[in-house]
Structures are given as structure tokens and as C-alpha cells.
N, C-alpha and C positions, 0 to 999 in steps of 0.2 A: 431419485434419478439412477439413470437404465445408462451401462452402458456406456452410447449409441448420447445421448450428452454429451458423458464426462468426455470424450472421444474431441468432440467439437470445442469441446470450451480449449484445445491444443495451439496455441499461440507459434511455436516454435520446437521444431523437433532436429540433436542431431542424434548419434554415437550415446553422447557422454550426459546430455539435461533434455530438459522436456522444460515450457513455461507452457503455464495453462492462464484461462482469464476464471481469476475467484468469483468465485458469486456470491452473493453479501450477503447474511444470515446466515449459514454453515461453520464451522467454527472448525479449522485449516485436520484437526487430530483431537481425540478423545480426552475431553476432561476428565477429573476424578469424579463428577456424577453422571461420566457417563453419554448415552443419549448418539448419533447420526453424527460421522464427522468426514472430511472430506476426504483426507487419507485412505477413508473405509470404501473410495471408490476407486483408488489406483491399480488395482487387479487391468482395470480395461487398459491399465496405459503401458504394458510390457513392450507392445509390439514384436513381438516375441522371443524377448528375453525371460531368459530365467524366474527373477525375478519381480515386483514393482516395483517402479520407484517412489524416490522417501523426500522428505521437504527438505528446500536446500536452506530453507528460512521461516521465518513465521508471517503470516498477517492478521489483523483482529477479525476474531469472527464479520463481524458489518462491514471491513473495509473488499471495495472487489481491486479487480484486475489482476495486472500480472506479479506470477503467484512459479517461481523458480523451484523443480526437480532434478535431484541426480539420480540418473540409470543405473546404476550400479554403488558399489562403493568405495571402486577409485576416485569417481569421480564423485561425488557426494562428499570426499572428504579433502576433493580440489576445495570443490565450489566453497564448503564451509569455511577452506582459509580464505580464498575471496574475500566471504561477508566480516569473516573476524577481521583482516584486517583494513576493512574499509575501501576492497578495489572496485567491488560491483556500485557503478553510481546506480540513481533510482529518485525518480521525479514522478510525485504527487501532485492528483492533482486534488482540490479543497473547494465547496463554498462555503463562506463563514460570514459571521451574524456580522454584522455591522463592515469595518474593513481599517484596514492600515492608511490613514493619508500619502504616503510615500509611496513612490512607482513600482518599489524591492526594495532588500532588507537582509537583513540578521538578527536572530539570535542563538544569541550565546548564556545556554541559562541552565544551569548543573540539575540535574531531578533523581531524587529521591522516592525509598520506597514510603506508602503517605501512613500504612502500619498493620500491622499482622495480619488484623482482622480482615484484612481488604484484599488480601493475596494481590493482586500484579499491580493496583489503584499506584499511581505518585502523582507526586507533590514535584514544586520549584522548591528545592533547597542545595540550598548553599553550599551546603560541604558532601552535596549529593557528588557524584558521576557525570562527572560533563556532558554535556550531552548541545548540538551546534544544528543551529535549521537557516537553509538562506530562503529565503521565499519572493514572488515575482508575482506582479499585480498581472490577472490576464484580462479580468472585463470587473466590469461592475453592475449593475443596476441601486436602484435608490435606497436598499434598504437590507444586500447581502455585495459581494464580492468572493472571486472566482482566482486564487491563488494555484501554482505552479511552487511546489514545495521541496525545496534536495533538503535530505535530512544528509549530514555531514557526517553523526554519527549512529550508531541504530539503537537505543533507549525503550526501551517499553512505554509505547503508549505516545512517543514522543511528541509526535506530529499534533499529535491533540491536546496535549499539556503545555505543549511551548503557544499554539495558538489561543484556545482561553488564560494563558496567563495573560495575553498580549492582549486584553480585551477584547478579542475576535474570537469566538468559539465558531467550533465548526458546526456548520447546522445538521442536525438529527444529534448528537451526543447526550448522551440520555447521562452522563459519567460524570463531564470538564464541565459540560454546556449548559445544563439543567434540563433543556428538553425530554416530556412524555415518552417516557418507553413504546407508548400507543400508542401518539399522533405522529402526522409530520412523514416524512419524504424516509425516513431512516438516517444513518450517518450515512454524509455526503463526502466521502473522503474513497481515492478509486489512484492503487495505483501506476500510472499511465506508461511511466516507460522503467524499462532495463535494462542495464549496458553491461555486457561480462565479458571481462580480458580474458576468457575462458580458456582459446590456444594462442599461445608464442609468439608463432609467426604470421597471423593472419588479424584483420582488423574484429575491435570485439563484437560479437554477436550482442545489439539493438533490438530491445522490439517492443509494442505499445500495443495498449489493449483499451479497447473502445471503450469510449461510455456508458454505464447504463443509463435505462430512457429515464430512468428519477432524474440524475443526474444531467441527464442532455438538457430538460426544463428550464431547470434552473441556469444553465453555462448558456442557453437561452436570451432567461432574461436581460445579464450579464454583457447581453452581447456577444456572442456567442454566434457561428454561422457554420451549416452544414457542410460546407466547404471547404473550414478549416480541418476538418478532423482529418486531408491528406497530407498536410502538411504540418504536426505539431511540432518539430522540432524547431522550426522556426517560430513561432509560437511561443515554448517554451522558451528560448534561448534570447 
């Protein structure tokens, strides 16, 4: 990724934070096996500050959309507290196999680690940590459903496990949905909107990320029309 390409992914910028549009297929930080990561390119996002920004939260390698960065240590600490306390609003778009019969609902299903050999893989575990997700149907096709998902807790792989446990795994999920890694459109999970109450005397910062092309094609099959991109909040709520 060139510096110009990295800068082109900025969706929002102020003195404290950036929101960028994360691409699919790139880890946000370098893992134990090394390899390229998104934060390798953060130097292009200094915009005059002495140090590059840093991650305020995480997204999975194949998840796209809104990713929040803190521009300096004090800002990063403040953002970290907002995420930790659940004060940041997050809406994801997902295309799932099959889908729920109802128009909206809530999933309250605790999660725990699958086992020590599987790293961050998770499973439904009634003795695990509380995990709550609300969902709403945005569109349907004969075989798939387009959902808006709002995680009210921030567990690892929460949305992916919750959807799979409900019987409608996210399209392209090779871990929880059984999709082949080398076939299909990839994981269809997109961080669509983030709402950050960053300033005490101002409205929360609200940022949306456009759906990537592969998801857009599947959304169209579920009834999405391009004009609706201009008014996402009405569709989500």
C-alpha cells in the first residue's frame, strides 16, 4: 500500500482521532508470524504530528470498514476508555447464509475461548463472558439475508460466532461458517458506522464507510439500491 493509498482511506480526521476505511485481507497489526499489517503504513497518517497514530480498537483481517486510530497518547487513552466502557456505537453490515424469520432481534449468548491451540477462536459457552448483539434485517434474497448488527459488548469474533450459532453464518466465514478459504467472495462483514462521543460539548462523531464492491453485489441481490447509500442511518434504524 502506497502512502497515497493509505491517505485516500481516511474517512474522518480531527486533532484527536482518525477513522480509516480498512481493506479486506490485511491484519491491523503484525501477528506472531509477522507479515505486512495495516499499521506498517500509519506513518503516512501523521499529518504533521511527530508520531504516527495508533489503533484504538481492532478489526479482523477480513473485516472491512470503519477503524478508529488515536493521533497521540492522550487521545488514545481517552478512546481506549470509551471503547472499554461500551460508549462507542458500532453498526456492522453482514450478508448471512439463510437468515432469521423475524425482522429484528437480540442475541444474548456468552462466549469463551475454543481451546488453547486455536488462538483467538471462540465458541458459545454459557460459563463464558457475556456477549450481546442486536440485529435488524435490511434486505433478503432467496438464499441470503443482509443484516445490520450492533454488538453491545466487544468480544472477539462476537458477531461471527453469534450469527453461526443462530444458524445463519456470515457468508465467507472460513472459521465459523465452514466456507472454503479459497472460494467465494470472502468474509462479508463490514464495519459500516461508528459513533464516538469524543467531545463533552459536541455531538458524537459519526462516521460511515462505503460497502466494498463484493458486498455491494450481494446487497443488490438482497434488494439494496445504490441511492440508499446516501441515507444509511434510516436503513439501519
